[in-house]
N, C-alpha and C positions, 0 to 999 in steps of 0.2 A: 312609720315603718311600711315597707312594701307588702303587698298582699300575697307574695309568693314565698313568704318566709318559712313555709312548711317544708320547702326543699332544703337539702343539706347545703350549708354554706361553710367553706373552709378557708383557713389561713388569711391571706391578704384580702380576699373577697369579703370575709366577715369583718375585718378591721375597716375596710373601706365603707361598708354599710354602717358601721358604728359612727364613722366620721360624717356620713351623710345625715344621720339622725341628729348628731350634735350640731351640724350647720343649720338644721331646721329648728330644733328646740332649745339648743344651748346646753342641755344637760341630759344625762342618761343614768339609769339605775342598773346595777349588776343583775339583780333578780329579774327585771323585765327583759333584759337582753338574753339572759340564759333561757328563759321560756321562749322568746322569739326565735332563737336559733337552735333550740333543742340541744343545748350543750350544758356542761356543768358551770356553776358560778366560778369555779377556779379557772376554767378556760377563759371566761370573759375577763376576770381580773388580770390574767396574763396578757390578754389583748390590750387592755387599758394600760397595763404597765409598759408594754412595748410602745404604745402611742405616746405615753407620758415621757418615756426615755428619749423619744424623738422630738419632744417639745411641742407636740400637737394638742395635748389635752392636759388638764389639771385634775389629778386624782382628789376626790372628796370622799367622805364616809359613805359607803354603799354605792358609789358610782363615779362619775366624772363630769367635768364641765369643759366646754370648748375653751381652749387657752386664750386668755386675754392678751392683747398686745402690751398691756402694762405689766403682765406677769413675766418677769425675766429670770425666774428661779432656775428653769431648765430650758436652754435654747441651743439647738444644734449649731455648731460652728458654721456649717454651710448655710443655715437659714439666716444667721447673723450677717454673713458676708455677701450672700447672693442679692444682686439688685432685683427689682421687680420687672420681669419681662412678661410680655403677652405673646403666647405661641398658639397658632392654630394647628389642629390635628384633624386630618381627613382620612377616614378609613372606608373600605368598600363594602363593609357589612357591619350592622350593629346587632346581629343575631347569632352568627356562627364564627368561631375562632377569634374574632377581633375584640369581643368584650373583655377577655382576659388581658389582651395587650393594652387596652384602654385603662383597665384597672391598675396595671403596673405603672402606666404613664401618669395617671392621676395621683397615685400615691407619691411618686417621686416629685411631681410638680408641687404638691402640697408641702412636702418636706423642704423643698428648695426655694420656695417663694416665687414660683412661676405660675402665672395665670394660664391655664390650658383651656382653650375653647374648642369643643368637639363638634365635628360635622360629619354626617354619613353621606356616602355616595354609592355608586354601583361599581361593577367591575368594568364598565365601558369607559374607554379613554376620554371620549368627548364629554361625558357626564362628569368625570373626575376633573377635567380642566375647567368646566363651568363652575363647579363647586369651589375649586381652589381660587379661581379668578374672583368669584363673588366675595370670598372671605378676604382676599387681599384688598379689593376695592372698598370694603367697609372701613378700612383704615385702622391704624394703631397696632399692627402686628409686627413683632420683631423677628419672627421665624416661623417655619412651617415643618411639621412632621406629617409625612404623607406616605401612602401605600399605592403608588400609581401602577397602571398597566405598563409593563416593561418589555413586551414582545411585539414584533411586527412593526410595520411602518407607523401605525398610530401610536404605539407605545414608545417607539424611538423619538417621534416628534414631541411627545409629551415630556420625555426625559430631557431633551434638548431645551425645551421651553423652561422647565424647572431650573435647569442650569443657568439660564439667563436672568432669573429673577433677582431683584435688588436686595432680597433678604435671604439669609441662609436657609437651606433645606436639608432635612435629615429624612432619609427613606427608612421606613419600618417594614421588615420582612420583604424587602425588595432590594435589588441592586441593579446598577446599570451595566449593560454588556461592555466588555473591555473594548470592543471594536468602536464604540462611540467616543472613546478617549475623553470622557468628561472628567474634569479636574477638581471641581468644587463641591459636587454632591457628596454628602456623607451618608452612611447607612449603618443600621444594626439589623442583622438578619440571622435566622437559624441556618446552620450548615445542613441544608436538606440533602445535598449530595452525600455527605457522610451518613445522613439518616437512611438513604437508600442502601448504602453499603452495610450499615448496621443491621438492617432487616435481613438481608441475604446472609450475613454472617451468623445471625441468630438461628435461622433455619438450618444452616450448615452444621452448627454446633449440636443440633438435635438429630443429626443423621439424615436430613432430607437432601436428596440429590436432584430430583426432578421437581422443579419449582415453577412458579408463575407470578406474573405481575399484572395488576389491573389499576389503571390510573384514570383520573378525570381530565378529559382533553382541555377543558376550559380553565383548569386550575394553573396558576403561575408557578405552583410548587412542583407539578408533575415532571416537567423536563429535568429538574434537578434531581428528583428521586430516581428517575430512570437512568440518569448518567451514573450515579453512585451504584445503583443496582447492577447495571450492566458490567461495570468495572469489577465489582466484587464477585459476580457470578463467574466471570472469566478467570479471575485469579484463584477462586476457590474450586474451580473445576466442576461447577454445577451446570445443569441443563435448564435453561429458561424456556420451556416448551409451550407455555401460554404467555403471550405478550399482547395485552390489549390496552389501548389508549382510547377510551370510549367517550362519546358525547353524553353529557348529563341528560339530554333529551331522552336517551334510551335508558339510562340508569335511574332516572327520577320520574319520567313521564309514564304514559299509558303502556309503553312497550316494556316496562321494567321486568314484568314477570317472564316474558318471552326471552329477554336478554339474560336473566338469571338462569332460566332453564337451559339456554344454549351454552352458557358458561359451565354449568354443572355437567352437561354432556361432554364437554371438552375435558373436564377434570377426570371423568370416568374413562374416556378413551385414551387419554395421554398418560395416565398414571401419575399425574402431578400429586404430590403429597403436602406441599406447603405453598402459600401464596402471601404476597404483600398486596394490600388493597388501600388505595387512597381515593376517598377519605372515609371517615367513620360511617356515615349513612350507607355508603355502598358496601362496606364490610358487613354491616348488620343485615343488609338485604341478601347478600350471598349466603351468610350463615343461616338465616331463616329458611331460605329455599333449599339449602343442603339438608337441613334437618327434616324439612317437610318431604323431601324426596327419599328419605330413609337412610341417608348417610349420617355419619357422626363427625362432630367437631370436638376434639382434634384427631380422633382415631383415623378417620378417612382423609381429612384435610386440616392441616394446621393453618391458622389465619393470623396475620399481623395487620393491624390497621395503622394508618398514619394520620395524626392530628390529635387523637385522644381527647375528643370532645365528649362523646357519649359511649365510647367503646366499653367502659367498665359496666355499663347498664345492660349490656347484651346478656343472653343466656345460651351458652356459658359466656362469662365475661371475656372480652377479646383483648389479647396481648396488643399493645399499641406503643408506637413511638410518639412521645409528647414533646413538641417544640416548647421551650421555656417561655411561653407567651408573656406572662407578666414581666419577666426579666427583660424581654425585648422592648416592651414599652418603657420600662424604667430606664434602661440604658439609652434609649432614643432621647429621652428628656435630658439625661446627664450629658450626652454628647452635644445636644443643642445648647445647653447652658454653658458648657465649656467654650463653645464657639462664640456665643454672645459675650461672654465675660472676657475672653482672651483676644478676640478679634481676628482679623484676616491673617495675622502672622502665625496662628496656630496651625500645625500640620493637619491635613485632612485625615480624618479617622474613619475607618471602615471596619466594623466589628462583626465577628461571627461567633455564635454560641451553639453549643452542641445539644441535640435532642436527647431525651432520656428514654430508655426502653423500660416500659412497665409490663413485666411478664405476668400473664394471667392464664386462665384455663383453656384458652383457644389454641395454644401451642403445646406440643408434647413430643417426646422422642419418637422417631419413626418406628412403627410397629411391624412393618413387613419388609 
């Protein structure tokens, strides 16, 4: 078991951890898992039951064992039919946002009989290309799931290179610009444009008219959020009087306190009562500085974060839009398997999924 088990683990992440333990030891006990995850034994039995229904484990008295290849009592139809493929997955971070995408991909790969090989990169196009090329050169891969840089000359060059590869490529949480006219790349992505619009709509529903947006300049999500936000602000008759697309050097580096103080001064002078902030760490930074300056969240400023990685741990907990990250990973594997199984005659598939609004204490109806 991992040494961070004292932290809450939920749903698919908990079941993935159970599978990890089974791969190591071959067997688990319900009582031990309940203590490890600090949940009831009934919850663990339900987890094991779901894994058993998928044909991944065999239930035994008091626990479960890893399902033997000789055990054909419960086998999902997909696992019976799916050939064994080896797929590489390269993501730009193994610490923020992407772990949940990977968890979804790994769960789907396990169920569908796909060997998933994970590799981490950075957000730099050159590093991403090196990592992808190294994986391909190692041989034996049937397809790639990647999250490449997709903006600017370097991003466009990387996308064109991916299009030219001799194996199929599925983008996760990325898409190629229409102007590149790429015809073979497939992708599964959250509809972040809709997410930006949903944030503006939520603030409008609470009576906020003077609003603001703060995004992270380096994030490939920001431009999509801003597009949806701008469209909704115009259609809803709102005033977006604070509009910042700031460098992470200012929001995370030594200048962050001054950056937050300047933003708070703008909130005071412009009368903004609601803001969307991307991403979670920046939303927490602003919230903390607001409270330290004597203002109230949400009475003086309602805040919506985008990503929902740590927003619920703030004080007060921050309303956030949550991309369905595990589902993105799962669907990326499913799209890849469909491509590998059906071949080049299958129509190219490009999937969008909708983020979910988790309303918490940082947003409230306008008080003035």
